[in-house]
C-alpha positions in Angstrom: 26.1 -2.9 -5.8 25.0 -1.7 -9.4 21.5 -0.9 -10.0 20.7 -1.5 -14.1 16.8 -0.2 -15.0 15.3 -1.8 -17.0 11.9 -0.5 -19.3 8.1 -2.1 -18.2 8.5 -4.1 -21.2 12.1 -5.6 -20.2 10.7 -5.9 -16.8 7.9 -8.8 -17.8 10.5 -11.0 -19.4 12.4 -11.6 -15.7 14.2 -14.5 -17.3 15.3 -13.3 -20.2 17.1 -10.0 -17.9 18.6 -12.6 -15.6 20.1 -15.2 -17.9 21.9 -12.0 -19.5 24.1 -12.1 -16.5 26.6 -15.4 -16.1 26.5 -14.9 -12.3 22.6 -14.9 -11.3 23.9 -15.6 -7.9 25.1 -11.3 -8.0 21.7 -10.4 -8.8 18.5 -9.3 -6.5 15.8 -8.9 -8.1 13.1 -6.4 -7.1 9.8 -6.8 -8.0 7.0 -4.3 -8.6 6.1 -2.4 -5.5 9.2 -4.0 -3.4 6.6 -7.3 -3.5 8.4 -10.0 -1.1 8.9 -10.5 2.3 11.9 -8.5 2.2 10.2 -5.4 1.0 7.2 -6.3 4.0 9.8 -6.3 6.2 11.1 -3.0 5.8 7.4 -1.7 5.7 7.0 -3.0 8.9 9.2 -0.7 10.4 7.3 2.4 10.0 5.2 1.6 12.8 8.7 1.1 15.0 8.7 5.1 14.5 6.7 6.1 17.2 3.8 4.4 19.9 1.1 3.5 17.7 -0.3 1.8 20.5 -3.6 4.6 20.6 -4.5 4.1 17.3 -7.8 1.6 16.6 -7.4 1.9 12.9 -4.2 2.0 10.7 -5.0 2.8 6.9 -2.7 2.8 4.1 -3.1 2.8 0.1 -2.1 -0.8 -1.9 -0.5 -1.6 -4.9 0.7 -4.9 -4.5 0.1 -5.6 -0.9 3.8 -5.4 0.8 2.7 -2.1 2.9 -0.1 -3.9 4.2 1.2 -7.3 4.9 4.5 -5.6 6.8 2.0 -3.7 8.7 -0.1 -6.2 9.7 3.0 -8.6 10.8 3.7 -6.0 13.8 0.3 -4.5 14.7 -1.2 -4.5 17.7 -3.7 -7.4 17.8 -6.6 -4.5 18.2 -5.5 -2.8 15.0 -7.8 -2.8 12.4 -5.5 -2.6 9.5 -7.2 -1.1 6.1 -5.7 -1.1 2.9 -7.2 1.1 0.5 -6.8 -0.6 -3.4 -5.6 1.9 -6.3 -5.5 -0.8 -8.8 -8.9 -1.3 -10.4 -10.2 -4.8 -10.5 -7.3 -5.8 -8.1 -9.1 -9.0 -6.7 -5.7 -10.8 -6.3 -4.6 -8.4 -3.7 -5.8 -10.2 -0.5 -4.1 -13.4 -2.2 -0.9 -11.5 -2.6 -0.9 -10.1 1.3 -1.7 -13.5 2.2 1.2 -14.8 0.4 3.8 -12.7 2.9 1.8 -13.8 6.1 1.6 -16.6 8.5 -1.5 -18.3 8.0 -2.5 -17.0 11.3 -2.5 -13.7 10.4 -5.1 -14.2 7.1 -8.0 -13.1 8.8 -6.7 -9.8 9.8 -6.6 -8.6 5.7 -8.9 -6.1 5.0 -8.9 -4.2 1.6 -10.8 -1.8 0.1 -11.7 -1.5 -3.1 -14.3 1.3 -3.9 -11.7 4.5 -4.5 -9.4 3.6 -7.2 -10.4 6.6 -9.4 -10.5 4.2 -12.8 -7.0 2.6 -11.9 -3.4 2.8 -11.4 -2.5 6.8 -11.8 -5.4 7.3 -13.1 -6.3 11.1 -11.8 -10.2 12.1 -12.9 -11.3 15.7 -12.4 -12.6 14.7 -9.4 -9.4 13.2 -8.2 -7.9 16.7 -8.7 -9.9 18.6 -7.0 -9.8 16.5 -4.0 -5.9 17.0 -3.9 -6.3 20.9 -4.5 -8.8 21.0 -2.0 -7.1 18.8 0.8 -3.8 20.9 0.7 -5.5 24.0 0.9 -7.0 23.0 4.6 -4.0 20.4 5.7 -1.0 21.8 3.5 -0.1 18.1 3.6 0.8 17.3 -0.5 -0.9 14.3 -2.0 -0.2 12.3 -5.3 -2.2 11.3 -7.8 -1.2 7.3 -7.7 -1.9 6.5 -3.9 -1.6 9.0 -1.3 -4.7 11.0 -2.7 -6.8 8.1 -3.1 -5.9 7.1 0.6 -7.3 10.7 2.2 -10.3 10.4 0.1 -11.1 7.2 1.1 -10.5 7.9 4.7 -12.3 10.9 4.2 -15.5 9.3 2.7 -15.5 6.2 5.3 -14.9 8.8 8.5 -18.5 10.6 6.4 -20.3 7.2 5.8 -19.8 6.1 9.7 -17.5 3.3 8.5 -15.6 3.9 11.7 -17.3 4.3 15.2 -17.0 7.5 17.3 -14.0 6.1 19.4 -12.2 5.4 16.5 -8.5 7.2 16.1 -7.3 6.1 12.8 -3.3 6.4 11.5 -2.9 7.1 8.1 0.4 6.3 6.7 1.1 8.7 3.9 4.1 6.9 2.0 
């Protein structure tokens, strides 16, 4: 196998890149965020690492929705899977997730769009301060794109009473 990295600009013109290779059946294109059914199946393996039956809620950060789709695919029906969107105005997120799931699972899609901090990879001072404080408290490193926004959202939702008192929350630190 040979990996061929391309620039962000080139990535947007997928057909031009594919046409540059005469044997297109030898190309496997990986969409942004690993989006696709194979990416979702890969993400689904996360819940097989340990027994997750004690959790009531499972939270993950969302860009393309691949991760949450995989989690929904294999989670127990009583799990409430919640995606925290890291992109500003990512209103097509639910539709993207639905595109990876059987229709019978569409009612399990829950996304919260209030914790993007200005958009993908945006990191205002408030987020940096939170990251530093969270690391001092937990010794768990987070990043500015996904996990700091997820951790911030989880803490804020807990403080705001979003979850019931009996909630047992699993956060996917990806």
